[in-house]
C-alpha positions in Angstrom: 163.6 -2.2 161.6 161.0 -4.6 160.0 157.5 -4.0 160.5 154.9 -6.8 160.5 152.6 -7.9 157.6 149.6 -7.0 159.3 146.5 -4.7 158.2 147.2 -1.5 159.7 150.5 -2.7 161.0 152.2 0.8 160.0 152.8 3.8 162.6 152.7 7.4 161.6 153.9 7.7 165.6 157.1 8.8 166.8 159.6 5.5 167.3 162.2 5.4 170.0 164.8 2.6 171.1 167.4 2.1 173.9 170.0 -0.3 173.3 171.1 -2.1 176.6 174.5 -3.9 176.4 177.3 -5.2 179.0 179.4 -2.0 179.0 176.4 0.2 178.8 173.6 1.8 177.1 172.8 4.5 174.0 170.0 6.2 176.0 166.7 6.8 174.1 167.4 7.4 170.3 164.7 8.8 168.2 164.3 6.6 164.8 163.2 9.3 162.4 162.8 7.9 159.0 160.5 10.5 157.4 156.6 10.0 156.4 157.3 6.5 154.8 159.2 4.8 157.6 157.5 1.9 159.4 155.0 1.0 156.9 153.3 -2.3 156.5 155.9 -4.9 155.5 158.9 -1.9 155.2 162.4 -2.5 156.5 164.0 0.8 157.6 167.6 1.4 158.2 168.7 3.6 161.1 172.5 4.6 162.4 173.6 5.1 165.9 176.6 6.1 166.9 177.6 5.1 170.6 180.6 4.1 172.8 181.1 0.1 172.6 178.2 -1.7 174.9 180.2 -4.8 174.5 177.7 -8.2 174.1 174.0 -6.7 173.7 171.6 -7.7 176.3 168.5 -6.1 175.3 166.3 -3.1 173.6 163.8 -1.2 174.7 161.3 -0.1 171.8 158.2 1.7 171.6 156.7 5.2 170.4 154.9 7.9 171.6 151.3 7.6 170.4 150.7 10.2 168.1 149.7 10.5 164.8 146.2 9.5 162.8 147.5 5.4 163.3 149.9 5.3 166.1 149.4 1.1 166.4 152.2 -0.4 165.1 153.3 -4.2 164.4 156.9 -4.7 165.0 158.5 -8.0 163.7 161.8 -7.5 164.4 164.8 -5.1 165.0 168.6 -6.3 163.8 171.3 -4.4 165.2 175.0 -4.9 163.5 178.1 -3.7 165.4 179.6 -2.2 162.0 183.3 -2.4 163.9 183.2 -6.3 164.3 180.4 -7.2 161.7 178.5 -9.3 164.5 174.4 -9.0 164.1 172.1 -9.5 167.2 168.4 -10.2 166.9 165.4 -9.0 168.7 162.5 -10.8 167.5 159.3 -9.4 168.6 156.2 -10.5 166.8 153.5 -8.4 168.4 151.3 -5.3 168.4 152.6 -1.9 169.8 148.8 -0.8 170.5 146.9 0.5 173.2 144.0 -1.2 171.4 145.5 -4.5 170.2 147.0 -7.5 172.1 148.1 -6.5 175.9 147.9 -3.0 175.2 151.5 -2.0 175.3 153.5 0.7 173.4 157.0 -0.1 174.6 158.5 -3.5 174.8 161.8 -4.7 176.5 163.2 -7.3 173.9 166.2 -9.8 174.7 168.8 -10.4 172.2 169.4 -13.5 170.5 172.6 -14.5 168.3 170.4 -15.9 165.5 167.5 -15.0 163.2 164.5 -16.5 163.5 160.5 -16.1 162.6 158.6 -14.0 165.6 155.0 -14.4 164.3 153.3 -16.7 161.8 152.4 -14.8 158.5 148.9 -14.2 157.4 147.1 -15.5 154.5 144.8 -13.3 152.0 141.7 -14.8 151.9 139.2 -13.2 149.1 135.6 -13.4 150.1 132.7 -13.5 147.6 129.3 -13.1 149.1 126.4 -13.7 146.4 123.0 -11.9 147.4 119.9 -13.8 145.9 118.6 -12.2 143.1 114.8 -12.4 144.5 112.6 -9.7 145.5 113.7 -8.5 149.3 116.9 -10.2 149.0 118.9 -7.6 149.8 120.1 -6.4 153.3 121.4 -3.1 155.2 122.0 -5.0 158.6 125.8 -5.5 159.5 127.2 -8.5 158.4 129.8 -10.6 159.8 131.9 -13.7 158.9 134.1 -16.5 160.6 136.2 -18.8 158.8 136.8 -21.9 160.1 139.7 -24.0 159.3 140.2 -27.9 160.7 141.9 -26.6 163.9 141.6 -22.7 164.0 139.5 -20.0 163.1 139.6 -16.3 161.4 137.8 -15.0 164.2 134.4 -12.8 163.3 134.7 -10.3 160.7 132.9 -7.8 159.6 132.1 -7.5 156.1 131.8 -4.0 155.0 131.3 -2.5 151.6 129.3 0.6 149.9 125.6 -0.4 149.2 126.7 -4.1 149.7 124.3 -7.2 149.6 121.9 -5.1 147.6 119.4 -7.6 145.4 121.7 -9.6 143.1 124.8 -8.3 144.1 128.4 -10.4 144.5 130.1 -8.7 146.8 133.7 -9.3 147.4 136.1 -8.7 150.3 139.6 -9.2 151.7 139.9 -11.3 155.0 143.9 -11.1 156.6 144.2 -13.8 158.9 146.9 -16.8 159.9 146.5 -19.4 157.2 143.5 -21.8 158.0 144.5 -24.5 156.2 141.9 -26.7 154.8 138.5 -24.9 155.2 135.8 -26.6 157.2 132.8 -24.1 157.3 131.9 -20.5 158.0 129.6 -19.0 160.4 127.6 -16.2 158.6 125.3 -13.6 160.3 123.9 -10.3 160.6 122.8 -8.2 163.2 119.1 -7.7 162.2 119.8 -3.8 162.2 118.3 -3.3 158.9 114.5 -1.2 158.6 111.5 -3.4 158.4 112.3 -6.0 155.2 115.8 -4.3 154.8 116.9 -6.6 158.3 116.2 -9.9 156.1 118.8 -11.4 153.8 118.8 -14.0 151.2 122.3 -15.2 151.1 122.7 -17.6 147.7 126.4 -18.6 148.4 130.0 -17.9 149.5 133.1 -18.4 147.7 136.4 -18.0 149.4 139.7 -18.2 147.7 143.0 -18.8 149.3 145.3 -16.1 147.3 148.5 -17.8 148.6 147.4 -20.9 146.7 145.2 -20.3 144.6 142.3 -22.6 146.2 138.6 -21.8 146.5 136.0 -23.6 148.8 132.2 -23.1 148.4 129.6 -22.5 150.8 126.4 -23.3 149.5 123.6 -21.4 151.9 120.8 -21.0 149.5 118.0 -19.4 152.2 117.0 -16.7 154.2 118.6 -15.2 157.3 115.3 -13.5 158.9 113.6 -13.5 162.3 110.4 -13.8 159.9 111.1 -16.1 157.2 112.1 -19.8 157.3 113.8 -21.5 160.4 113.3 -17.7 162.1 117.2 -17.3 162.4 119.9 -14.7 161.2 123.2 -16.5 161.1 123.7 -20.2 160.2 127.0 -22.4 159.7 127.6 -23.9 156.2 130.1 -26.8 155.3 132.7 -26.2 153.0 132.6 -27.9 149.4 134.9 -28.5 146.8 132.3 -27.6 144.1 130.2 -25.1 143.0 126.7 -25.8 143.0 123.1 -24.3 142.6 121.3 -23.1 145.6 118.4 -20.6 144.3 116.6 -21.5 140.9 116.4 -19.4 138.6 112.9 -17.3 138.1 110.9 -18.0 135.0 107.9 -15.2 134.1 104.7 -16.8 133.6 102.1 -15.0 132.3 98.6 -15.2 133.2 95.5 -14.1 130.9 92.0 -14.5 132.6 89.0 -13.8 130.6 85.5 -12.9 131.9 82.4 -13.6 130.6 80.5 -11.0 128.6 77.1 -12.1 130.2 75.1 -9.3 132.5 77.0 -9.4 136.1 79.9 -11.4 135.2 82.3 -9.0 136.4 83.7 -8.9 140.0 85.0 -6.6 142.5 86.0 -9.3 144.7 89.8 -9.9 145.2 90.7 -12.7 142.8 93.3 -15.4 143.5 95.3 -18.2 141.4 97.1 -21.3 142.2 99.6 -23.1 139.5 100.7 -26.8 140.2 103.3 -28.3 138.1 105.2 -31.2 138.2 107.5 -29.9 139.7 105.5 -28.1 142.4 103.4 -25.2 142.9 103.3 -21.4 143.0 101.4 -20.4 146.1 98.5 -18.5 146.0 99.1 -15.4 143.8 96.8 -12.8 143.9 95.7 -11.1 141.0 95.9 -7.4 141.2 95.8 -4.9 138.9 93.3 -2.2 137.3 90.0 -1.5 139.4 88.0 -3.1 136.3 90.5 -6.3 135.5 87.5 -8.4 135.8 84.9 -6.3 134.5 82.2 -7.8 132.0 84.1 -9.0 128.7 87.5 -8.0 130.2 90.9 -9.6 129.3 92.9 -9.5 132.4 96.8 -10.0 131.7 99.3 -10.8 134.9 103.0 -11.5 135.0 104.4 -13.7 137.6 108.6 -14.7 138.2 108.3 -18.3 139.5 110.8 -21.2 139.8 110.1 -23.4 136.6 107.1 -25.5 137.7 107.6 -28.2 135.2 104.5 -29.6 133.0 101.2 -27.9 134.5 98.8 -30.1 135.6 96.0 -27.9 137.1 95.3 -24.4 138.8 93.4 -23.3 141.6 91.5 -20.1 141.2 88.8 -17.9 142.7 87.8 -15.1 144.8 87.2 -13.9 148.4 83.6 -12.7 148.0 83.9 -9.3 149.1 82.7 -6.4 147.7 79.1 -5.0 146.6 79.2 -7.1 143.8 81.8 -10.4 144.2 79.6 -12.7 141.8 81.7 -13.5 139.0 81.7 -15.7 135.6 84.9 -17.0 134.0 85.6 -17.7 130.9 88.8 -19.2 131.0 92.4 -19.1 131.8 95.6 -19.0 129.6 98.8 -19.6 131.3 102.3 -18.9 129.2 105.4 -19.8 130.3 107.5 -17.3 128.4 111.2 -19.6 129.0 109.6 -22.7 126.9 106.7 -20.9 125.3 104.5 -23.7 126.6 101.0 -22.3 126.7 98.0 -24.0 128.5 94.3 -23.1 128.4 92.0 -24.0 131.1 88.3 -23.9 130.4 85.9 -22.5 133.1 82.6 -21.4 131.6 81.2 -21.2 135.0 79.8 -18.9 137.7 82.2 -18.4 141.1 79.4 -17.3 143.0 77.3 -18.3 146.4 73.9 -17.8 144.7 74.8 -19.4 141.5 75.1 -22.8 139.7 76.8 -25.4 142.4 77.8 -21.9 144.9 81.1 -22.4 144.7 84.0 -19.2 144.6 86.7 -21.4 143.7 87.7 -24.3 141.6 90.4 -27.0 140.2 90.7 -26.7 136.9 92.8 -28.8 134.4 94.4 -28.1 131.5 92.2 -28.5 128.1 93.1 -30.9 125.3 96.2 -29.6 123.1 97.6 -27.3 126.3 101.2 -28.1 126.8 102.1 -27.0 123.1 105.2 -25.1 122.5 104.0 -21.6 120.5 105.9 -20.4 117.8 105.8 -16.7 119.3 108.6 -15.5 121.5 108.1 -13.6 124.5 110.5 -10.7 125.1 110.6 -7.7 127.3 111.9 -4.2 127.0 113.4 -2.3 130.2 113.0 1.4 129.4 114.9 3.9 131.3 114.3 7.3 131.5 116.9 9.8 132.4 116.8 11.1 136.1 117.2 15.0 134.7 115.1 18.0 135.2 112.3 18.0 132.6 113.1 14.6 131.1 109.9 12.9 131.8 107.2 12.9 129.0 103.1 12.5 129.4 103.0 11.7 125.4 102.1 8.4 123.7 105.3 6.2 123.6 105.8 3.5 120.8 108.5 1.0 120.3 109.3 -1.0 117.2 112.0 -3.8 117.2 114.3 -4.9 114.6 116.5 -8.2 114.3 117.8 -10.1 111.3 115.1 -12.4 110.7 112.2 -9.5 110.9 110.6 -7.0 113.1 107.7 -5.9 115.0 105.1 -3.9 114.5 105.0 -0.2 116.2 104.0 -1.3 119.4 102.0 1.2 121.7 103.5 1.8 125.1 100.8 4.3 126.2 101.4 7.1 128.7 102.2 8.4 132.3 104.7 5.8 132.3 107.9 7.6 131.7 108.7 9.9 134.7 111.7 11.1 135.7 114.1 8.2 136.5 111.5 5.7 136.1 112.0 2.6 134.6 109.2 0.7 133.2 109.1 -2.9 131.9 107.2 -3.8 128.7 106.2 -7.5 127.4 105.0 -8.3 124.0 105.0 -11.6 122.1 106.3 -11.9 118.4 107.6 -14.4 116.0 111.4 -15.1 116.1 113.1 -11.6 115.4 116.8 -13.6 115.0 119.6 -11.3 116.5 118.2 -8.0 117.8 119.9 -4.9 115.5 117.9 -1.6 116.0 115.0 -0.4 117.9 112.8 2.6 116.7 111.6 4.6 119.7 109.3 7.7 119.5 106.2 9.9 120.7 103.6 11.2 119.2 104.4 14.9 121.1 101.1 15.0 122.7 100.4 16.9 126.0 101.8 19.5 128.4 105.7 19.1 128.1 106.2 16.4 125.3 109.9 16.5 125.1 111.4 13.3 126.8 115.2 12.5 127.6 115.6 8.7 127.4 118.4 6.8 128.8 118.6 3.7 127.5 116.6 0.8 126.3 117.5 -3.6 127.0 115.8 -5.8 125.2 115.3 -9.3 126.9 114.4 -12.6 124.7 112.6 -14.3 127.7 113.4 -17.9 125.8 117.1 -17.6 125.1 117.7 -15.1 128.2 120.1 -13.0 125.3 120.0 -9.3 126.5 120.4 -6.5 123.7 121.3 -3.2 124.8 120.4 0.0 123.2 122.2 3.5 124.8 120.5 6.3 123.7 121.3 9.3 126.5 119.3 11.9 123.9 116.2 14.2 123.7 113.3 12.9 121.8 111.6 16.9 121.3 111.3 19.1 119.0 113.0 21.7 120.9 115.5 20.1 122.1 119.1 19.2 120.4 118.5 17.8 116.7 114.3 18.2 117.3 113.6 14.5 116.6 110.9 12.7 118.1 111.6 9.3 116.8 115.0 7.8 116.6 116.4 4.8 115.4 119.0 3.2 118.1 121.6 0.6 116.8 122.5 -2.3 119.1 125.5 -1.8 120.9 127.8 -5.2 119.7 125.5 -7.1 117.7 128.9 -9.4 117.0 128.5 -10.8 120.3 124.9 -12.2 119.8 123.4 -9.5 122.2 124.4 -11.4 125.2 
């Protein structure tokens, strides 16, 4: 008895057979092969003693529908008369399952003197789905895929996985179907069942591999499937390509420093915005949101935005909405730094943004100052510090960090306090001269506050210009009353020979 090669083809039910010949029949016989019988793509042999049935005509084979997974995909049955060596072949190639095909669990199958193929064998396709690495890209909706060949398709398949389709994730699935030949396109959709913004999904690409011939097809999606964004559709068809490509441009950190003047009434409590314009496009309107006193008199406020590469900056538009009790604002200048290239731009203002002063404008276009666009000798770095998710792991003490590399070291940098609660991830960006390949860090605190002990999980440092990443696993207490009592630790990079990548 040959069980077919289909997903879920095996059965746990009790299988029986009745063999009919010109001279009689065996009567119904149970085929008891134990728990391991009738597994997917398996072959099971049984012996049946009977009177000579003569030329075989057909068999009746089926199961009783019992067990957790009774459905069965039967390929064929081969019966051999041991007295004369003659074989008869009974080709099935169908499901014996109440939920598949015609729903039958018992079938009559005619005898054949020749063997043959009862069904088209399946091919395993590996499906890699890449969700874009953008804020809000992931979805909790149910996702479905149909793979289209030139003349046949896979039927709609649900792509199921634990925590699948998160922002920046690459999820792999298996689909068993008949060989589709050359792939032409896919239909990809979700059911919009996620809660709120979690229903939206930004798909970067889908890569499908035929594992039998090891051929890949690329489906470059690069769009939101959302009822609220883009074309407001939650399904799309994407043609196949033989070559991979970029559908989602990488993000670059732009550091924006805004300087408010040191004159009476210079500060504002209105909502401030900025828009950057470059050769490759513009940033869209960005709200400069920070602490309540970000734009007070003589204040320098710093903001960071991850944007696609705008190219050489040509101008900015900056202003406010005239809200609040004291909306008037005197802006000295704006400094913009591309952390990927190190290019720095200064946009001078030295004007009031006030409907009652000067020219009455509350928004302006500013051009870069002479000499802007030069590449700074300072390198931008980002430190990602993770506090362990354990009772008492957080600290209210003042935390500091120092970074060491093959070409130099930073000063001891104060990271402040109140940012290192249990399970919290804090990101700190800083600029420094080129440090080379990072070798170690020194991290600690001043033991101030109530419960200053701190359990640090890890620190990761990224060179924002080269994108090199350096990992410093810690998983130790910085606590005078825990472990070795240290509140300052030197931590070596995980693998400096790899260059930190």
